[in-house]
C-alpha positions in Angstrom: 134.6 104.7 112.9 137.8 105.6 111.2 138.9 109.1 110.2 135.4 110.4 110.7 133.9 107.8 108.4 131.2 105.2 109.2 132.2 102.4 106.9 129.7 100.1 105.2 131.8 97.6 103.4 129.6 95.4 101.3 129.9 93.8 97.9 127.7 94.7 94.9 126.6 91.8 92.7 127.1 94.2 89.8 130.9 94.3 90.1 133.0 91.6 88.5 135.0 91.3 91.7 132.1 90.3 93.8 132.3 86.9 95.6 130.3 84.2 93.9 128.5 83.3 97.1 127.4 86.1 99.5 125.5 85.6 102.7 122.2 87.0 101.7 118.6 86.2 102.3 115.1 87.6 102.3 113.1 88.8 105.3 110.3 91.2 106.3 110.7 94.6 107.9 107.4 95.6 109.6 105.8 93.2 107.1 107.5 94.7 104.1 109.6 92.2 102.0 113.3 93.1 102.1 116.5 91.7 100.6 119.3 91.5 103.2 123.0 91.2 103.0 125.1 89.9 105.9 128.3 92.0 106.1 130.1 91.8 109.5 132.6 94.4 108.2 130.0 97.1 108.1 130.2 99.4 111.2 126.4 99.8 111.3 123.1 98.2 110.2 121.9 100.0 107.1 118.5 100.5 105.4 117.9 101.7 101.9 116.6 105.2 101.7 114.2 104.2 98.9 112.6 101.6 101.2 112.3 104.0 104.1 110.7 106.6 101.9 108.3 104.4 100.0 107.0 102.9 103.3 106.8 106.1 105.1 108.9 104.9 108.0 109.5 107.5 110.8 113.0 108.9 110.4 115.0 110.1 113.4 117.9 112.6 113.2 121.2 111.2 114.3 122.9 112.8 117.3 126.1 113.1 115.4 125.6 113.3 111.6 128.6 111.7 109.8 129.7 110.5 106.4 129.1 107.0 104.9 131.8 105.4 102.8 130.8 102.2 101.2 131.7 99.7 98.5 135.1 98.4 97.4 138.3 100.4 96.8 137.1 103.6 98.4 133.5 103.9 97.3 131.4 107.1 97.2 131.2 109.3 100.3 127.6 110.1 101.3 126.2 112.0 104.3 124.3 110.2 107.0 121.9 112.1 109.1 118.8 109.9 109.8 117.9 106.4 111.1 114.9 104.3 111.9 114.4 102.8 115.4 113.1 99.5 116.7 111.6 98.2 113.4 111.0 94.4 113.7 112.9 92.3 111.2 111.7 88.8 110.6 113.7 86.1 108.8 112.3 82.6 108.6 111.2 82.4 112.2 113.8 84.7 113.7 112.5 88.1 114.7 114.2 91.1 116.4 113.8 94.9 116.6 116.6 96.8 114.8 117.9 100.3 114.6 119.0 101.0 111.0 120.9 103.9 109.5 119.3 105.2 106.4 121.6 105.5 103.3 121.5 105.0 99.5 122.2 101.3 99.0 122.7 99.4 95.7 119.5 98.3 94.0 120.5 94.7 94.9 119.9 95.0 98.6 117.5 96.8 101.0 119.3 96.1 104.3 122.9 95.5 105.2 123.3 93.7 108.6 126.7 94.8 110.0 128.7 94.5 113.1 126.0 95.7 115.5 123.8 92.8 114.4 126.7 90.3 114.8 127.5 91.6 118.3 123.8 91.7 119.5 122.8 88.3 118.2 126.2 86.5 118.2 125.7 85.4 114.6 128.0 82.7 113.3 128.5 82.6 109.5 129.2 79.3 107.7 130.5 80.4 104.3 131.0 77.0 102.9 127.4 75.9 103.7 126.2 79.5 102.9 124.4 79.5 106.3 124.1 81.7 109.3 123.5 80.5 112.8 122.1 82.7 115.6 122.5 80.9 118.9 120.8 83.7 120.8 117.3 83.1 119.5 114.6 80.9 121.1 116.0 77.5 120.2 118.7 76.4 122.6 120.6 74.8 119.8 120.4 77.8 117.5 118.5 78.4 114.3 119.9 78.3 110.8 118.8 81.1 108.5 118.3 79.9 104.9 120.2 82.1 102.4 119.3 83.4 99.0 120.8 80.9 96.7 119.7 78.9 93.7 117.7 76.6 95.9 115.7 79.5 97.2 114.6 80.8 93.8 111.0 79.6 93.2 110.8 76.4 91.1 108.7 78.1 88.5 111.6 80.4 87.7 114.0 77.5 87.4 111.9 75.4 85.0 113.1 74.5 81.5 110.5 77.0 80.2 112.6 79.9 81.4 115.5 80.5 78.9 118.9 80.6 80.6 119.5 84.1 79.2 116.4 85.4 81.2 117.1 83.7 84.5 119.6 86.2 85.9 117.0 89.0 85.5 114.2 86.9 87.1 116.4 85.7 89.9 117.3 89.3 90.7 113.6 90.2 90.8 112.1 86.9 92.0 110.4 88.6 95.0 108.0 90.1 92.4 106.4 86.7 91.9 105.0 85.6 95.3 102.5 82.8 95.7 100.2 85.3 97.5 100.3 89.0 98.3 102.6 89.8 101.3 100.3 91.7 103.6 99.1 95.2 103.3 100.4 97.4 100.4 102.1 100.7 101.2 100.4 104.1 100.9 101.2 105.7 97.5 100.4 109.0 96.0 97.7 107.3 93.9 95.1 105.6 96.1 91.4 104.7 96.0 89.7 107.9 96.9 85.9 107.9 97.2 84.3 111.3 96.6 80.6 111.5 97.2 78.0 113.7 95.7 76.4 116.1 98.2 72.8 115.9 99.4 72.5 112.1 99.6 71.8 109.9 102.6 74.4 107.3 103.5 73.8 103.9 101.7 73.0 101.2 104.3 71.2 98.0 103.7 70.5 94.8 105.7 72.6 91.7 105.0 71.4 89.3 102.3 70.2 85.9 103.3 72.9 83.2 102.7 72.8 79.4 102.8 74.7 77.5 105.5 77.4 76.6 103.0 77.8 80.2 102.0 77.9 81.3 105.6 80.8 78.9 106.3 82.6 80.2 103.2 82.0 83.8 104.3 83.6 83.1 107.6 86.6 81.4 105.9 87.1 84.4 103.5 86.6 87.0 106.3 89.3 85.2 108.4 91.6 85.2 105.4 91.2 88.9 104.7 91.6 89.8 108.4 94.8 87.8 108.6 96.2 89.6 105.5 95.2 93.0 107.0 93.0 93.7 103.9 89.9 94.4 106.1 89.2 95.3 109.7 86.1 95.4 112.0 84.1 98.5 111.4 81.6 100.7 113.3 80.8 102.7 110.1 77.3 103.9 109.3 77.7 102.7 105.7 76.6 99.1 105.1 76.8 97.2 101.8 75.5 93.6 101.7 77.5 90.5 100.7 76.6 87.9 98.1 78.4 85.0 96.4 79.0 84.2 92.8 80.1 80.8 91.6 83.3 80.8 89.5 84.0 78.6 86.6 86.0 76.2 88.8 83.1 75.8 91.2 84.5 78.0 93.9 82.5 80.7 95.6 83.6 84.3 95.1 82.6 86.8 97.8 81.2 90.0 96.3 80.1 93.2 97.9 77.0 94.9 96.5 78.2 98.5 96.3 75.2 99.6 94.2 74.1 102.2 96.8 77.6 103.7 97.2 78.3 103.7 93.4 75.1 105.7 92.8 76.4 108.7 94.8 80.1 108.4 93.9 81.7 111.1 91.8 83.1 109.3 88.7 86.8 109.2 88.1 87.4 110.4 84.5 90.8 108.8 83.9 90.4 107.1 80.5 90.6 103.3 79.9 92.6 102.9 76.7 91.0 101.5 73.6 92.4 98.0 72.7 93.0 98.8 69.1 95.1 101.8 70.1 97.3 99.6 72.3 97.7 96.9 69.7 98.8 99.4 67.1 101.9 100.2 69.2 103.2 96.7 68.7 104.2 97.2 65.1 107.7 95.9 64.4 108.0 93.9 67.7 109.2 90.3 67.6 109.4 89.3 71.2 106.7 89.6 73.8 106.0 89.0 77.5 102.5 89.3 79.1 102.5 90.1 82.8 99.3 89.7 84.9 99.5 91.7 88.2 98.4 89.5 91.1 95.1 90.5 92.7 95.9 94.0 91.4 92.9 95.8 93.0 94.1 94.5 96.4 97.5 96.0 95.8 96.0 99.5 96.0 95.3 101.2 99.3 92.0 102.9 100.2 92.8 106.6 100.8 93.1 107.2 104.5 89.8 108.4 105.9 87.7 106.8 103.2 87.8 103.3 104.6 84.5 103.7 106.4 82.7 104.2 103.0 83.7 100.7 102.0 82.0 99.1 105.0 80.0 95.9 104.4 77.7 94.1 106.7 77.5 90.3 107.4 76.0 87.9 110.0 79.4 88.1 111.7 79.5 91.9 112.0 80.6 94.9 109.9 84.0 95.2 108.2 85.7 97.9 106.1 88.4 97.6 103.4 91.9 98.9 103.7 92.7 97.8 100.1 90.6 98.5 97.0 87.8 95.9 96.7 86.0 94.7 93.6 82.7 96.3 92.9 83.6 100.0 93.2 82.6 102.0 90.1 86.0 103.8 90.0 88.2 100.8 90.6 89.1 100.3 86.9 90.0 104.0 86.4 92.1 104.2 89.6 93.9 101.0 88.7 94.7 102.3 85.2 95.9 105.6 86.7 98.3 103.8 89.1 99.9 101.4 86.6 100.2 104.2 84.1 102.0 106.3 86.7 104.3 103.4 87.7 105.3 102.4 84.1 105.2 105.9 82.6 109.0 106.0 81.7 108.5 102.9 79.5 104.9 103.4 78.4 104.3 102.9 74.6 108.1 102.5 74.2 108.4 98.9 75.2 105.2 98.5 77.3 101.5 98.8 76.9 99.0 98.3 79.8 95.3 97.7 80.2 94.4 97.8 83.9 96.2 94.7 85.3 97.5 93.3 82.0 101.0 94.4 81.1 102.6 93.6 77.7 106.3 94.0 77.2 107.4 94.1 73.5 110.8 94.3 71.9 112.6 93.9 68.6 115.6 91.7 69.7 116.2 89.1 72.5 118.9 91.3 74.1 116.6 94.4 74.0 113.7 92.2 75.4 115.8 91.1 78.4 116.7 94.7 79.3 113.1 95.8 78.9 112.0 93.0 81.3 114.6 94.2 83.8 113.4 97.8 83.5 109.7 96.8 84.0 110.4 94.6 87.0 112.6 97.3 88.6 109.8 99.8 88.4 107.3 97.3 89.8 109.8 96.7 92.7 110.2 100.4 93.3 106.4 100.7 93.8 106.0 97.3 95.5 103.7 95.7 92.9 103.6 91.9 92.4 103.1 89.6 89.4 101.2 86.3 89.0 104.0 84.2 87.5 101.7 81.4 86.2 100.5 83.8 83.5 104.0 84.6 82.3 105.8 83.2 79.3 109.4 84.3 78.7 111.2 85.4 75.5 108.4 84.2 73.3 107.6 85.3 69.7 103.9 85.5 70.6 101.8 86.3 73.7 98.2 86.5 74.9 96.9 90.0 75.5 93.3 91.1 76.0 92.1 87.7 74.9 94.0 87.9 71.6 97.3 86.4 70.4 99.9 88.9 69.3 103.1 88.2 67.3 105.2 90.0 64.7 102.6 89.3 62.0 99.8 91.0 63.9 96.8 90.0 66.0 94.5 86.9 65.8 91.8 85.4 68.1 93.0 82.9 70.7 92.4 79.2 70.2 90.0 79.2 73.2 87.8 81.9 71.6 87.7 80.0 68.3 86.7 76.8 70.1 84.0 78.6 72.0 82.5 79.9 68.7 82.6 76.5 67.0 80.9 74.9 70.0 78.2 77.5 70.3 74.7 76.0 70.1 72.4 77.4 67.5 69.3 79.1 69.0 66.1 77.1 68.5 63.5 79.5 70.0 63.1 83.1 71.1 63.7 82.3 74.8 67.1 80.7 74.1 68.0 83.6 71.8 67.3 86.1 74.6 
């Protein structure tokens, strides 16, 4: 504390004077992915106000409100009045509860670990190796924390298919491309609300009969959903049965038969856009990027209090969903409402969306890179994640809604044409049906 200021001295990667190698890494705060900056010159540990707000962390008033002064060369002065207490921060095996002062940080970081962190855990920085050792953790020899550096960027974002001009944007947002969803999504203003028509009995059915192999697969998938926090044991009076559908790759997909619930559900009237209307927006565009949101339904929370309505019954007990499952009649409309709200500032300007399919379109490469940055920034703000295997970067054509789009227009994909050419001609009435 100097002259009434609580200093947070940290470097922004946006400034040309920033060091080339900062001690920075990724972790989880109460399960929420966060980007951390190690800065022993900061007088406190800091948490981004946007992260605290979007995750509805409990905020405590400081005993002595003060002023925060951050950045280089006398940065902006901002008031500090709140903090979070005892939130567990996990970084590659290291875990500790932290008190964090809530401030407006740069977009590049969610947490700044300052002097209190250094003093509490006797952290030793190794700037040449870009490593940080914390001797105070469980291992008697200390544990090195891996840092955010080029080696930490996922390999699929370092491949030759990613143009060098796009890599800085993707490395900035690489946490939008996880191999699997990172736990339970946050509560948002748009969630899966299930309104029921009055005067109906609760839908409850006995579990369907499953084979031994399906029962084993059911147990495996239940364990996976429980571990992710997507479902929880239930004592609800609602009961939807489970069945399995074989996918094209031979795997079994667990499905919930919500027929009874859907019959008495008030329909969500949010419109699903017509494909032709979306495609007409692409006139004049020369560069495209198709983004597929990873397990998008499971990135949407069930409205608090409606979880019991999603209960399903199995031989292993009853469970209810905390995220939106497949099979609900309003799921497409709710998904469309959410992604429309998230990308509203860019909608029909450089982005069109159809439920979980997002198409970014631009006229020039420079414009396209900026549009990608804007889209990924909005997805980060709302904690939505993308399936990177479906992405192609800075291309003059892209697949969208089963079609191929480019500057000349729209055409069927090669797979669809092949399917038609291989279609067997019907030989009798039964085959025709």
